[in-house]
N, CA, C and O of each residue as an XYZ file, in Angstrom:
860
protein
N     -74.508    -53.271     22.453
C     -73.514    -52.416     23.080
C     -72.132    -52.709     22.421
O     -71.327    -51.793     22.248
N     -71.872    -53.947     22.068
C     -70.597    -54.173     21.398
C     -70.546    -53.538     20.048
O     -69.500    -53.011     19.668
N     -71.570    -53.557     19.337
C     -71.595    -53.022     17.988
C     -71.458    -51.484     18.106
O     -70.781    -50.871     17.281
N     -72.068    -50.876     19.085
C     -71.906    -49.437     19.378
C     -70.493    -49.048     19.684
O     -69.999    -48.011     19.244
N     -69.867    -49.877     20.428
C     -68.428    -49.636     20.827
C     -67.515    -49.704     19.617
O     -66.554    -48.945     19.485
N     -67.852    -50.649     18.730
C     -67.079    -50.780     17.565
C     -67.205    -49.527     16.657
O     -66.233    -48.990     16.128
N     -68.408    -49.136     16.532
C     -68.713    -47.874     15.731
C     -68.025    -46.690     16.374
O     -67.423    -45.859     15.694
N     -68.113    -46.625     17.611
C     -67.472    -45.428     18.312
C     -65.998    -45.513     18.204
O     -65.346    -44.483     18.031
N     -65.441    -46.647     18.294
C     -64.028    -46.833     18.102
C     -63.589    -46.442     16.762
O     -62.587    -45.750     16.583
N     -64.376    -46.909     15.766
C     -64.052    -46.582     14.358
C     -64.107    -45.072     14.150
O     -63.271    -44.500     13.451
N     -65.131    -44.414     14.785
C     -65.291    -42.971     14.685
C     -64.065    -42.295     15.321
O     -63.498    -41.355     14.765
N     -63.701    -42.767     16.422
C     -62.556    -42.140     17.033
C     -61.256    -42.272     16.190
O     -60.459    -41.349     16.024
N     -61.128    -43.551     15.667
C     -59.980    -43.788     14.828
C     -60.063    -42.924     13.586
O     -59.027    -42.418     13.154
N     -61.207    -42.724     12.991
C     -61.383    -41.917     11.832
C     -61.026    -40.482     12.144
O     -60.403    -39.768     11.358
N     -61.452    -40.099     13.330
C     -61.253    -38.670     13.757
C     -59.770    -38.396     13.939
O     -59.276    -37.321     13.599
N     -59.011    -39.464     14.525
C     -57.670    -39.390     14.773
C     -56.940    -39.291     13.389
O     -56.038    -38.476     13.193
N     -57.384    -40.165     12.453
C     -56.756    -40.159     11.238
C     -56.926    -38.862     10.423
O     -56.010    -38.386      9.752
N     -58.185    -38.308     10.525
C     -58.418    -36.998      9.926
C     -57.609    -35.853     10.510
O     -57.181    -34.927      9.821
N     -57.414    -35.973     11.877
C     -56.588    -34.957     12.555
C     -55.159    -35.097     12.141
O     -54.430    -34.126     11.939
N     -54.756    -36.443     12.012
C     -53.387    -36.669     11.518
C     -53.159    -36.103     10.110
O     -52.188    -35.397      9.839
N     -54.096    -36.447      9.240
C     -54.063    -35.933      7.839
C     -54.040    -34.524      7.768
O     -53.351    -33.944      6.928
N     -54.860    -33.837      8.724
C     -54.900    -32.310      8.739
C     -53.519    -31.790      9.101
O     -53.011    -30.840      8.506
N     -52.895    -32.476     10.146
C     -51.552    -31.943     10.509
C     -50.558    -32.121      9.515
O     -49.691    -31.266      9.335
N     -50.626    -33.296      8.774
C     -49.636    -33.533      7.608
C     -49.968    -32.523      6.500
O     -49.054    -31.992      5.870
N     -51.287    -32.240      6.243
C     -51.694    -31.232      5.180
C     -51.076    -29.874      5.514
O     -50.581    -29.171      4.633
N     -51.112    -29.505      6.839
C     -50.488    -28.265      7.201
C     -49.027    -28.269      6.900
O     -48.490    -27.270      6.422
N     -48.347    -29.397      7.173
C     -46.971    -29.552      6.819
C     -46.742    -29.523      5.302
O     -45.759    -28.984      4.793
N     -47.694    -30.124      4.628
C     -47.613    -30.050      3.106
C     -47.612    -28.614      2.607
O     -46.799    -28.241      1.761
N     -48.496    -27.841      3.119
C     -48.693    -26.428      2.717
C     -47.402    -25.758      2.868
O     -46.890    -25.139      1.935
N     -46.815    -25.875      4.129
C     -45.511    -25.240      4.364
C     -44.440    -25.709      3.373
O     -43.689    -24.916      2.806
N     -44.403    -27.073      3.186
C     -43.445    -27.637      2.240
C     -43.572    -27.062      0.833
O     -42.565    -26.765      0.189
N     -44.866    -26.896      0.329
C     -45.068    -26.389     -0.946
C     -44.540    -24.989     -1.069
O     -43.976    -24.649     -2.109
N     -44.701    -24.119     -0.017
C     -44.224    -22.769      0.076
C     -42.724    -22.726      0.013
O     -42.110    -21.932     -0.699
N     -42.170    -23.612      0.788
C     -40.647    -23.654      0.862
C     -40.000    -24.009     -0.495
O     -39.009    -23.391     -0.882
N     -40.566    -25.018     -1.228
C     -40.017    -25.486     -2.436
C     -40.663    -25.005     -3.655
O     -40.401    -25.496     -4.753
N     -41.555    -23.996     -3.479
C     -42.236    -23.351     -4.617
C     -43.128    -24.344     -5.429
O     -43.200    -24.255     -6.655
N     -43.777    -25.251     -4.748
C     -44.720    -26.276     -5.351
C     -46.134    -25.728     -5.342
O     -46.580    -25.001     -4.455
N     -46.785    -26.136     -6.394
C     -48.283    -25.870     -6.450
C     -49.020    -26.914     -5.604
O     -48.736    -28.111     -5.622
N     -49.977    -26.373     -4.871
C     -50.804    -27.281     -3.920
C     -51.725    -28.206     -4.872
O     -52.472    -27.697     -5.708
N     -51.629    -29.451     -4.705
C     -52.341    -30.476     -5.532
C     -52.772    -31.567     -4.635
O     -51.951    -32.146     -3.924
N     -54.128    -31.896     -4.639
C     -54.640    -32.937     -3.865
C     -53.983    -34.343     -4.247
O     -53.635    -35.143     -3.379
N     -53.846    -34.569     -5.570
C     -53.251    -35.841     -5.949
C     -51.819    -35.936     -5.474
O     -51.372    -37.012     -5.077
N     -51.116    -34.879     -5.504
C     -49.751    -34.837     -5.082
C     -49.725    -34.966     -3.528
O     -48.815    -35.559     -2.950
N     -50.730    -34.403     -2.908
C     -50.768    -34.457     -1.376
C     -50.849    -35.968     -0.957
O     -50.219    -36.367      0.022
N     -51.560    -36.726     -1.643
C     -51.820    -38.109     -1.297
C     -50.432    -38.842     -1.357
O     -50.120    -39.690     -0.521
N     -49.677    -38.490     -2.322
C     -48.319    -39.113     -2.476
C     -47.450    -38.545     -1.341
O     -46.686    -39.293     -0.731
N     -47.548    -37.272     -1.053
C     -46.743    -36.667      0.006
C     -47.131    -37.316      1.293
O     -46.257    -37.660      2.089
N     -48.428    -37.505      1.541
C     -48.908    -38.159      2.781
C     -48.268    -39.533      3.015
O     -47.807    -39.860      4.109
N     -48.263    -40.328      1.920
C     -47.723    -41.634      1.958
C     -46.270    -41.659      2.331
O     -45.797    -42.409      3.186
N     -45.579    -40.756      1.604
C     -44.084    -40.535      1.972
C     -43.840    -40.134      3.347
O     -42.961    -40.656      4.033
N     -44.645    -39.171      3.771
C     -44.428    -38.615      5.093
C     -44.698    -39.618      6.171
O     -44.009    -39.600      7.191
N     -45.701    -40.533      6.001
C     -45.976    -41.560      6.969
C     -44.854    -42.631      6.903
O     -44.499    -43.213      7.928
N     -44.299    -42.888      5.692
C     -43.188    -43.840      5.598
C     -41.968    -43.262      6.304
O     -41.220    -43.990      6.957
N     -41.769    -41.951      6.174
C     -40.614    -41.287      6.818
C     -40.706    -41.403      8.376
O     -39.722    -41.690      9.058
N     -41.952    -41.161      8.900
C     -42.168    -41.214     10.347
C     -41.987    -42.652     10.821
O     -41.424    -42.846     11.898
N     -42.428    -43.674     10.084
C     -42.279    -45.005     10.474
C     -40.831    -45.390     10.530
O     -40.379    -46.087     11.439
N     -40.083    -44.903      9.499
C     -38.585    -45.163      9.504
C     -37.904    -44.498     10.705
O     -37.009    -45.079     11.318
N     -38.340    -43.263     11.040
C     -37.658    -42.575     12.134
C     -38.029    -43.316     13.417
O     -37.207    -43.364     14.332
N     -39.193    -43.879     13.526
C     -39.555    -44.572     14.762
C     -38.824    -45.933     14.822
O     -38.526    -46.409     15.917
N     -38.539    -46.546     13.705
C     -37.855    -47.817     13.604
C     -36.395    -47.664     13.885
O     -35.793    -48.497     14.563
N     -35.769    -46.521     13.330
C     -34.294    -46.423     13.401
C     -33.833    -45.344     14.416
O     -32.651    -45.289     14.756
N     -34.735    -44.515     14.885
C     -34.361    -43.435     15.715
C     -33.616    -42.292     15.104
O     -33.137    -41.401     15.805
N     -33.511    -42.314     13.728
C     -32.931    -41.217     12.939
C     -33.930    -40.343     12.359
O     -34.951    -40.774     11.823
N     -33.611    -39.007     12.475
C     -34.512    -38.035     11.986
C     -34.120    -37.720     10.542
O     -32.959    -37.515     10.187
N     -35.204    -37.697      9.729
C     -35.060    -37.461      8.294
C     -35.517    -35.998      8.036
O     -36.217    -35.406      8.858
N     -35.121    -35.453      6.919
C     -35.416    -34.118      6.449
C     -36.253    -34.173      5.207
O     -35.946    -34.919      4.277
N     -37.301    -33.399      5.177
C     -38.088    -33.399      3.967
C     -37.384    -32.635      2.790
O     -36.915    -31.503      2.911
N     -37.365    -33.321      1.727
C     -36.745    -32.692      0.506
C     -37.747    -32.424     -0.578
O     -38.954    -32.547     -0.370
N     -37.247    -32.057     -1.735
C     -38.220    -31.628     -2.749
C     -38.907    -32.753     -3.454
O     -39.803    -32.550     -4.273
N     -38.459    -33.993     -3.111
C     -39.101    -35.115     -3.797
C     -40.230    -35.821     -3.070
O     -40.691    -36.863     -3.536
N     -40.695    -35.290     -1.937
C     -41.700    -35.950     -1.131
C     -43.029    -35.985     -1.748
O     -43.935    -36.609     -1.197
N     -43.222    -35.325     -2.914
C     -44.582    -35.436     -3.545
C     -44.466    -36.305     -4.808
O     -45.315    -36.258     -5.698
N     -43.364    -37.113     -4.853
C     -43.154    -37.973     -6.043
C     -43.175    -39.424     -5.647
O     -42.765    -39.808     -4.551
N     -43.677    -40.236     -6.597
C     -43.545    -41.642     -6.395
C     -42.117    -42.191     -6.446
O     -41.213    -41.413     -6.749
N     -41.874    -43.332     -6.203
C     -40.566    -43.984     -6.232
C     -40.044    -43.911     -7.617
O     -38.887    -43.552     -7.829
N     -40.888    -44.252     -8.595
C     -40.424    -44.192    -10.015
C     -40.120    -42.750    -10.480
O     -39.156    -42.481    -11.196
N     -41.015    -41.837    -10.021
C     -40.799    -40.433    -10.451
C     -39.526    -39.846     -9.793
O     -38.797    -39.026    -10.351
N     -39.331    -40.352     -8.538
C     -38.152    -39.924     -7.763
C     -36.891    -40.415     -8.609
O     -35.964    -39.655     -8.888
N     -36.938    -41.707     -8.980
C     -35.842    -42.231     -9.722
C     -35.573    -41.480    -11.013
O     -34.417    -41.160    -11.292
N     -36.654    -41.166    -11.863
C     -36.476    -40.418    -13.064
C     -35.967    -39.074    -12.800
O     -35.096    -38.565    -13.505
N     -36.532    -38.450    -11.724
C     -36.000    -37.117    -11.433
C     -34.597    -37.103    -11.047
O     -33.873    -36.182    -11.425
N     -34.146    -38.076    -10.306
C     -32.702    -38.192     -9.901
C     -31.814    -38.413    -11.076
O     -30.712    -37.876    -11.182
N     -32.369    -39.282    -12.020
C     -31.610    -39.508    -13.258
C     -31.498    -38.234    -14.138
O     -30.466    -37.953    -14.748
N     -32.585    -37.512    -14.163
C     -32.605    -36.282    -14.903
C     -31.660    -35.236    -14.260
O     -30.935    -34.500    -14.930
N     -31.726    -35.228    -12.897
C     -30.851    -34.310    -12.194
C     -29.407    -34.682    -12.335
O     -28.530    -33.829    -12.470
N     -29.164    -36.028    -12.300
C     -27.748    -36.505    -12.495
C     -27.308    -36.127    -13.888
O     -26.172    -35.682    -14.050
N     -28.130    -36.275    -14.899
C     -27.828    -35.914    -16.251
C     -27.456    -34.426    -16.371
O     -26.439    -34.028    -16.940
N     -28.388    -33.631    -15.771
C     -28.216    -32.157    -15.842
C     -26.917    -31.800    -15.134
O     -26.158    -30.955    -15.610
N     -26.654    -32.455    -13.970
C     -25.406    -32.178    -13.240
C     -24.172    -32.611    -14.060
O     -23.176    -31.893    -14.139
N     -24.274    -33.802    -14.662
C     -23.181    -34.302    -15.495
C     -22.993    -33.346    -16.733
O     -21.868    -33.028    -17.118
N     -24.093    -32.922    -17.308
C     -23.967    -32.050    -18.487
C     -23.305    -30.661    -18.005
O     -22.449    -30.096    -18.686
N     -23.753    -30.176    -16.821
C     -23.163    -28.957    -16.296
C     -21.660    -29.100    -15.986
O     -20.861    -28.207    -16.269
N     -21.310    -30.242    -15.401
C     -19.939    -30.554    -15.076
C     -19.109    -30.648    -16.405
O     -17.995    -30.136    -16.518
N     -19.737    -31.335    -17.387
C     -19.071    -31.388    -18.727
C     -18.844    -30.074    -19.345
O     -17.784    -29.806    -19.910
N     -19.905    -29.184    -19.239
C     -19.849    -27.817    -19.763
C     -18.776    -27.038    -19.033
O     -17.983    -26.323    -19.646
N     -18.759    -27.183    -17.714
C     -17.695    -26.447    -16.958
C     -16.285    -27.035    -17.225
O     -15.292    -26.307    -17.250
N     -16.232    -28.285    -17.408
C     -14.926    -28.915    -17.758
C     -14.509    -28.429    -19.180
O     -13.338    -28.118    -19.399
N     -15.422    -28.366    -20.097
C     -15.088    -27.956    -21.409
C     -14.690    -26.563    -21.422
O     -13.741    -26.203    -22.118
N     -15.384    -25.710    -20.662
C     -15.098    -24.297    -20.547
C     -13.689    -24.076    -19.867
O     -12.930    -23.172    -20.214
N     -13.412    -24.975    -18.877
C     -12.178    -24.836    -18.174
C     -10.977    -25.255    -19.138
O      -9.880    -24.696    -19.118
N     -11.333    -26.339    -20.011
C     -10.295    -26.758    -20.933
C     -10.075    -25.769    -22.046
O      -8.962    -25.596    -22.542
N     -11.186    -25.106    -22.441
C     -11.015    -24.001    -23.487
C     -10.280    -22.919    -22.925
O      -9.413    -22.382    -23.614
N     -10.534    -22.482    -21.638
C      -9.804    -21.427    -21.040
C      -8.273    -21.771    -20.895
O      -7.393    -20.941    -21.121
N      -8.031    -23.083    -20.493
C      -6.657    -23.535    -20.371
C      -5.914    -23.483    -21.660
O      -4.762    -23.064    -21.769
N      -6.688    -23.959    -22.670
C      -6.095    -23.917    -24.095
C      -5.864    -22.493    -24.553
O      -4.871    -22.144    -25.192
N      -6.875    -21.678    -24.172
C      -6.624    -20.198    -24.627
C      -5.494    -19.560    -23.922
O      -4.743    -18.771    -24.497
N      -5.357    -19.918    -22.591
C      -4.208    -19.399    -21.866
C      -2.886    -19.936    -22.392
O      -1.890    -19.212    -22.425
N      -2.869    -21.262    -22.823
C      -1.597    -21.900    -23.289
C      -1.287    -21.166    -24.619
O      -0.154    -20.761    -24.877
N      -2.322    -21.018    -25.431
C      -2.040    -20.327    -26.778
C      -1.629    -18.916    -26.546
O      -0.791    -18.402    -27.287
N      -2.170    -18.258    -25.559
C      -1.792    -16.902    -25.269
C      -0.315    -16.877    -24.819
O       0.455    -15.992    -25.192
N       0.052    -17.908    -23.984
C       1.432    -17.948    -23.592
C       2.437    -18.297    -24.739
O       3.572    -17.824    -24.789
N       1.938    -19.131    -25.620
C       2.737    -19.445    -26.850
C       2.858    -18.248    -27.662
O       3.942    -17.971    -28.175
N       1.733    -17.443    -27.835
C       1.787    -16.238    -28.699
C       2.635    -15.292    -28.059
O       3.408    -14.626    -28.747
N       2.577    -15.141    -26.699
C       3.391    -14.202    -26.012
C       4.890    -14.538    -26.113
O       5.764    -13.683    -26.256
N       5.107    -15.869    -26.025
C       6.545    -16.403    -26.167
C       6.979    -16.051    -27.587
O       8.068    -15.508    -27.773
N       6.132    -16.354    -28.623
C       6.576    -16.085    -29.975
C       6.775    -14.560    -30.191
O       7.744    -14.169    -30.842
N       5.910    -13.720    -29.676
C       6.064    -12.253    -29.785
C       7.357    -11.836    -29.069
O       8.069    -10.950    -29.540
N       7.664    -12.488    -27.908
C       8.865    -12.137    -27.233
C      10.165    -12.490    -28.053
O      11.147    -11.751    -28.119
N      10.046    -13.674    -28.648
C      11.163    -14.126    -29.455
C      11.371    -13.169    -30.698
O      12.486    -12.778    -31.045
N      10.196    -12.831    -31.333
C      10.264    -11.959    -32.432
C      10.904    -10.521    -32.040
O      11.689     -9.893    -32.751
N      10.423    -10.129    -30.796
C      10.915     -8.846    -30.319
C      12.459     -8.881    -30.017
O      13.207     -7.934    -30.260
N      12.862    -10.096    -29.453
C      14.299    -10.290    -29.184
C      15.062    -10.268    -30.435
O      16.120     -9.641    -30.492
N      14.555    -10.965    -31.526
C      15.193    -11.036    -32.786
C      15.336     -9.577    -33.383
O      16.384     -9.162    -33.879
N      14.213     -8.871    -33.284
C      14.190     -7.476    -33.856
C      15.199     -6.616    -33.078
O      15.874     -5.776    -33.672
N      15.307     -6.815    -31.781
C      16.283     -6.061    -31.019
C      17.723     -6.449    -31.454
O      18.612     -5.606    -31.572
N      17.893     -7.742    -31.678
C      19.217     -8.202    -32.061
C      19.624     -7.605    -33.480
O      20.756     -7.183    -33.715
N      18.594     -7.614    -34.389
C      18.790     -7.026    -35.756
C      19.060     -5.515    -35.605
O      19.946     -4.954    -36.250
N      18.318     -4.926    -34.790
C      18.556     -3.426    -34.594
C      19.934     -3.128    -34.049
O      20.634     -2.217    -34.493
N      20.306     -3.967    -33.029
C      21.656     -3.741    -32.367
C      22.757     -4.037    -33.452
O      23.758     -3.324    -33.514
N      22.561     -5.094    -34.303
C      23.505     -5.355    -35.360
C      23.568     -4.312    -36.294
O      24.673     -3.953    -36.699
N      22.428     -3.714    -36.738
C      22.403     -2.638    -37.663
C      23.074     -1.379    -37.120
O      23.822     -0.689    -37.813
N      22.772     -1.109    -35.837
C      23.483      0.080    -35.183
C      25.009     -0.078    -35.121
O      25.773      0.879    -35.248
N      25.416     -1.374    -34.912
C      26.901     -1.702    -34.850
C      27.446     -1.449    -36.179
O      28.450     -0.757    -36.348
N      26.729     -2.060    -37.218
C      27.233     -1.844    -38.613
C      27.250     -0.422    -39.005
O      28.150      0.026    -39.715
N      26.263      0.308    -38.552
C      26.197      1.782    -38.886
C      27.395      2.485    -38.250
O      28.039      3.339    -38.860
N      27.675      2.092    -36.986
C      28.808      2.690    -36.291
C      30.101      2.432    -36.965
O      30.942      3.319    -37.109
N      30.268      1.139    -37.404
C      31.512      0.732    -38.077
C      31.644      1.505    -39.360
O      32.706      2.047    -39.665
N      30.569      1.556    -40.109
C      30.538      2.323    -41.421
C      30.826      3.777    -41.172
O      31.522      4.406    -41.970
N      30.317      4.338    -40.092
C      30.633      5.740    -39.701
C      32.173      5.900    -39.483
O      32.801      6.856    -39.939
N      32.708      4.935    -38.780
C      34.081      5.023    -38.420
C      34.921      4.919    -39.736
O      35.910      5.635    -39.896
N      34.502      4.000    -40.689
C      35.163      3.907    -41.951
C      35.094      5.167    -42.779
O      36.078      5.600    -43.379
N      33.811      5.794    -42.799
C      33.733      7.049    -43.506
C      34.544      8.098    -42.921
O      35.173      8.874    -43.640
N      34.568      8.171    -41.495
C      35.390      9.109    -40.832
C      36.919      8.977    -41.209
O      37.640      9.935    -41.488
N      37.317      7.631    -41.177
C      38.676      7.404    -41.460
C      38.959      7.780    -42.912
O      39.998      8.367    -43.214
N      38.002      7.431    -43.836
C      38.230      7.735    -45.297
C      38.368      9.273    -45.450
O      39.238      9.788    -46.153
N      37.404      9.997    -44.708
C      37.504     11.429    -44.796
C      38.848     11.994    -44.334
O      39.456     12.888    -44.922
N      39.249     11.373    -43.210
C      40.533     11.832    -42.650
C      41.670     11.566    -43.638
O      42.546     12.407    -43.839
N      41.635     10.390    -44.244
C      42.667      9.982    -45.236
C      42.609     10.878    -46.379
O      43.655     11.302    -46.869
N      41.327     11.242    -46.902
C      41.224     12.146    -48.002
C      41.726     13.589    -47.645
O      42.348     14.280    -48.453
N      41.412     13.987    -46.385
C      41.922     15.256    -45.931
C      43.535     15.256    -45.889
O      44.188     16.226    -46.277
N      44.052     14.203    -45.434
C      45.531     14.127    -45.363
C      46.168     14.066    -46.744
O      47.211     14.660    -47.015
N      45.457     13.287    -47.633
C      45.915     13.245    -49.048
C      45.876     14.634    -49.681
O      46.784     15.041    -50.405
N      44.732     15.378    -49.365
C      44.652     16.771    -49.921
C      45.710     17.622    -49.407
O      46.287     18.401    -50.165
N      46.028     17.526    -48.100
C      47.063     18.267    -47.546
C      48.398     17.964    -48.194
O      49.162     18.876    -48.512
N      48.694     16.635    -48.399
C      49.969     16.194    -48.996
C      49.993     16.670    -50.396
O      51.053     17.081    -50.867
N      48.889     16.647    -51.112
C      48.891     17.168    -52.532
C      49.071     18.582    -52.557
O      49.785     19.060    -53.438
N      48.471     19.388    -51.634
C      48.603     20.822    -51.529
C      49.999     21.145    -51.271
O      50.546     22.050    -51.902
N      50.671     20.404    -50.302
C      52.043     20.622    -49.929
C      52.933     20.312    -51.146
O      53.860     21.069    -51.434
N      52.661     19.199    -51.869
C      53.396     18.992    -53.016
C      53.356     20.038    -54.072
O      54.358     20.385    -54.697
N      52.152     20.536    -54.253
C      52.044     21.583    -55.228
C      52.758     22.826    -54.790
O      53.346     23.547    -55.596
N      52.701     23.061    -53.541
C      53.510     24.221    -53.008
C      54.924     24.108    -53.240
O      55.613     25.036    -53.663
N      55.390     22.848    -52.931
C      56.843     22.609    -53.215
C      57.277     22.690    -54.636
O      58.379     23.120    -54.977
N      56.270     22.216    -55.526
C      56.556     22.367    -56.909
C      56.683     23.766    -57.339
O      57.565     24.130    -58.117
N      55.735     24.607    -56.794
C      55.759     26.001    -57.073
C      57.120     26.637    -56.627
O      57.698     27.453    -57.346
N      57.597     26.243    -55.450
C      58.782     26.779    -54.941
C      59.965     26.261    -55.840
O      60.910     26.997    -56.122
N      59.874     25.015    -56.260
C      60.969     24.541    -57.105
C      61.039     25.271    -58.349
O      62.122     25.690    -58.757
N      59.862     25.472    -59.039
C      59.715     26.204    -60.229
C      60.271     27.647    -60.055
O      61.035     28.154    -60.876
N      59.841     28.264    -58.942
C      60.377     29.620    -58.670
C      61.819     29.628    -58.532
O      62.483     30.503    -59.088
N      62.369     28.689    -57.808
C      63.825     28.555    -57.638
C      64.490     28.333    -58.966
O      65.474     29.010    -59.267
N      63.998     27.407    -59.790
C      64.618     27.226    -61.073
C      64.563     28.471    -61.958
O      65.511     28.811    -62.667
N      63.443     29.111    -61.885
C      63.314     30.416    -62.703
C      64.303     31.401    -62.141
O      64.922     32.132    -62.914
N      64.483     31.460    -60.881
C      65.465     32.428    -60.291
C      66.858     32.115    -60.705
O      67.643     33.003    -61.040
N      67.183     30.778    -60.680
C      68.554     30.305    -61.095
C      68.729     30.535    -62.632
O      69.824     30.904    -63.055
N      67.729     30.335    -63.432
C      67.846     30.613    -64.831
C      68.090     32.086    -65.131
O      68.964     32.449    -65.918
N      67.289     32.919    -64.477
C      67.451     34.377    -64.644
C      68.935     34.783    -64.282
O      69.609     35.515    -65.006
N      69.367     34.252    -63.126
C      70.727     34.611    -62.684
C      71.769     34.091    -63.611
O      72.758     34.762    -63.904
N      71.547     32.887    -64.074
C      72.562     32.316    -65.098
C      72.586     33.093    -66.354
O      73.645     33.292    -66.950
N      71.366     33.569    -66.803
C      71.315     34.328    -68.038
C      71.981     35.682    -67.828
O      72.614     36.207    -68.743
N      71.848     36.245    -66.652
C      72.452     37.508    -66.417
C      74.004     37.299    -66.353
O      74.766     38.117    -66.869
N      74.430     36.219    -65.729
C      75.857     35.921    -65.671
C      76.444     35.658    -67.080
O      77.561     36.081    -67.380
N      75.711     34.989    -67.897
C      76.078     34.746    -69.301
C      76.216     36.062    -70.025
O      77.188     36.343    -70.726
N      75.192     36.843    -69.813
C      75.173     38.184    -70.559
C      76.429     39.025    -70.109
O      77.124     39.621    -70.931
N      76.658     39.036    -68.864
C      77.824     39.822    -68.342
C      79.148     39.264    -69.007
O      80.001     39.992    -69.516
N      79.215     37.928    -68.943
C      80.398     37.247    -69.573
C      80.556     37.604    -71.054
O      81.655     37.884    -71.534
N      79.387     37.583    -71.782
C      79.476     37.917    -73.189
C      79.876     39.388    -73.426
O      80.634     39.759    -74.322
N      79.288     40.163    -72.534
C      79.696     41.588    -72.753
C      81.114     41.882    -72.461
O      81.711     42.773    -73.067
N      81.704     41.110    -71.489
C      83.142     41.211    -71.171
C      83.887     40.648    -72.310
O      84.912     41.211    -72.694
N      83.426     39.522    -72.911
C      84.150     38.931    -73.999
C      84.161     39.794    -75.263
O      85.151     39.804    -75.996
N      83.039     40.538    -75.530
C      82.972     41.389    -76.667
C      84.006     42.629    -76.390
O      84.791     43.062    -77.234
N      83.876     43.075    -75.185
C      84.766     44.211    -74.842
C      86.185     43.819    -75.072
O      86.930     44.550    -75.725
N      86.592     42.675    -74.550
C      88.039     42.238    -74.764
C      88.342     41.986    -76.183
O      89.458     42.218    -76.648
N      87.327     41.495    -76.904
C      87.693     41.211    -78.362
C      87.838     42.509    -79.154
O      88.625     42.589    -80.098
N      87.050     43.549    -78.748
C      87.175     44.790    -79.395
C      88.499     45.478    -79.085
O      89.115     46.153    -79.911
N      88.886     45.258    -77.844
C      90.225     45.837    -77.309
C      91.259     45.171    -78.037
O      92.188     45.836    -78.495
N      91.203     43.921    -78.197
C      92.271     43.123    -78.862
C      92.395     43.470    -80.420
O      93.469     43.468    -81.021
N      91.186     43.760    -80.982
C      91.143     44.036    -82.416
C      91.882     45.389    -82.745
O      92.628     45.553    -83.710
N      91.577     46.279    -81.845
C      92.190     47.633    -82.028
C      93.751     47.497    -81.883
O      94.518     48.168    -82.574
N      94.121     46.699    -81.060
C      95.603     46.595    -80.837
C      96.165     45.932    -82.049
O      97.263     46.330    -82.438
N      95.593     45.024    -82.667
C      96.148     44.281    -83.858
C      95.713     44.869    -85.164
O      96.083     44.359    -86.222
N      94.924     45.948    -85.126
C      94.385     46.596    -86.273
C      93.587     45.555    -87.127
O      93.610     45.615    -88.356
N      92.932     44.669    -86.498
C      92.130     43.751    -87.317
C      90.896     43.389    -86.486
O      91.007     43.160    -85.282
N      89.800     43.339    -87.082
C      88.483     43.002    -86.424
C      88.017     41.695    -86.971
O      87.882     41.473    -88.174
N      87.801     40.923    -86.099
C      87.284     39.558    -86.559
C      85.917     39.726    -87.107
O      85.049     40.416    -86.573
N      85.776     39.043    -88.224
C      84.488     39.180    -88.899
C      83.487     37.991    -88.432
O      82.324     37.865    -88.816
N      84.158     37.166    -87.551
C      83.265     36.023    -87.079
C      82.404     36.401    -85.921
O      82.872     36.897    -84.896
N      81.107     36.153    -86.108
C      80.181     36.461    -84.974
C      79.741     35.092    -84.299
O      79.048     34.280    -84.913
N      80.131     34.908    -83.154
C      79.821     33.600    -82.562
C      78.369     33.674    -81.912
O      77.963     34.623    -81.242
N      77.653     32.523    -82.216
C      76.252     32.452    -81.631
C      76.428     32.347    -80.061
O      77.222     31.559    -79.547
N      75.679     33.147    -79.398
C      75.749     33.040    -77.810
C      75.557     31.648    -77.379
O      74.591     30.994    -77.772
N      76.492     31.152    -76.541
C      76.452     29.795    -75.996
C      75.297     29.560    -75.061
O      74.937     28.430    -74.731
N      74.751     30.637    -74.661
C      73.673     30.432    -73.619
C      72.283     30.306    -74.214
O      71.292     30.161    -73.499
N      72.229     30.365    -75.576
C      70.890     30.351    -76.177
C      70.126     29.060    -75.889
O      68.896     29.018    -75.904
N      70.920     27.992    -75.622
C      70.198     26.674    -75.420
C      69.582     26.676    -73.993
O      68.703     25.887    -73.644
N      70.122     27.631    -73.204
C      69.647     27.721    -71.853
C      68.242     28.437    -71.703
O      67.512     28.278    -70.724
N      67.965     29.201    -72.732
C      66.717     29.975    -72.745
C      65.508     29.145    -73.061
O      64.395     29.668    -73.105
């Protein structure tokens, strides 16, 4: 009877263990679907071990744990996976940091280029303004020179007009003087002839007209 009881107890324990394994296997199938894992009996054994350890820890601490993607891994595989994940994360952070640094440098270079272009533009505007001012001053000088040339031409034309007037006046004075000399000569001849007749003598002397130097 005792031997039978032991066998029956073992059978009941085995049935309970199988039922427990079946429940955990159901959880395992759902876990595989959630994390995209392939169903594998060898991996299920590891999952079962980790699952039982999780439940024991919950029973001992009263804290509920959550199944993660590492529950089908051994402790060593978990450590290697975490190291690889840490490395991938570090590489990604380094890549992001390098990209951020590159973007920051590009922005700084763009700012410097923009500042340089702004300075070049400011210098160009200054040169343009200076050139316009010099052009304006040159225009004023040309305008002043043209005005001075016009005034000089007017003065020269006026002087020429005055010269013509002076020449005309001198010509008029000379003609009048010649006429007066001619009249005086004619009077002198007339008087000489009258005097000759009275004295019965005619002077044989012919005087050169004194106005000949004036002609």
